[in-house]
C-alpha positions as CSV (number, residue, x, y, z in Angstrom):
1,X,64.9,-0.8,28.1
2,X,61.2,0.3,28.1
3,X,59.7,3.1,26.2
4,X,56.4,4.5,27.4
5,X,53.9,7.0,26.0
6,X,50.5,8.3,27.1
7,X,47.8,10.7,25.9
8,X,44.8,11.9,27.8
9,X,42.4,14.7,28.6
10,X,41.3,16.2,31.9
11,X,38.6,18.7,32.6
12,X,37.6,21.4,35.1
13,X,33.9,21.7,35.9
14,X,34.3,24.9,38.0
15,X,31.5,26.7,36.1
16,X,29.1,27.2,39.0
17,X,25.9,25.5,40.0
18,X,23.4,24.9,37.2
19,X,24.8,27.7,34.9
20,X,23.9,25.6,31.9
21,X,20.1,25.2,32.6
22,X,17.2,27.6,33.2
23,X,16.5,27.8,36.9
24,X,13.3,28.4,38.8
25,X,12.4,28.8,42.5
26,X,9.2,27.7,44.2
27,X,7.2,30.7,45.6
28,X,3.9,31.3,47.4
29,X,1.3,32.7,45.0
30,X,-2.0,33.4,46.8
31,X,-1.5,30.5,49.1
32,X,-0.5,28.1,46.3
33,X,3.0,27.0,45.3
34,X,4.2,28.4,42.0
35,X,7.4,28.4,39.9
36,X,9.2,31.7,39.5
37,X,11.9,32.2,36.8
38,X,15.3,33.0,38.3
39,X,18.0,32.7,35.6
40,X,18.4,31.7,31.9
41,X,20.8,28.9,31.3
42,X,23.6,28.9,28.7
43,X,23.6,25.8,26.6
44,X,27.0,26.7,25.2
45,X,28.9,26.2,28.5
46,X,31.3,23.3,28.4
47,X,34.1,21.9,30.6
48,X,37.5,23.5,30.4
49,X,39.6,20.7,28.8
50,X,43.4,20.2,28.8
51,X,45.1,17.5,26.6
52,X,48.3,15.9,27.8
53,X,51.0,13.9,25.9
54,X,53.8,12.2,27.9
55,X,56.8,10.2,26.7
56,X,59.3,8.4,29.0
57,X,61.9,5.7,29.1
58,X,63.1,3.2,31.8
59,X,66.4,1.4,31.8
60,X,68.3,-1.0,33.9
61,X,71.9,-2.3,33.7
62,X,74.0,-4.8,35.6
63,X,71.1,-6.8,37.1
64,X,69.3,-3.7,38.4
65,X,72.3,-2.1,40.1
66,X,72.0,1.0,37.8
67,X,68.5,2.0,36.7
68,X,66.6,5.1,35.8
């Protein structure tokens, strides 16, 4: 008989592109390239995280004829 257990975490990064940093775009300013502010980033954005715990057992009897 075998007893098994596992613990882990998984994340979801579906927060959008660059939502966590300030973003700028390059624009034309009197014939010269310039940076123009687009959006303020949110430094408090984090991954959505789920924690999982699993327990299981395996058994085998009669030289593998009955197992589960």
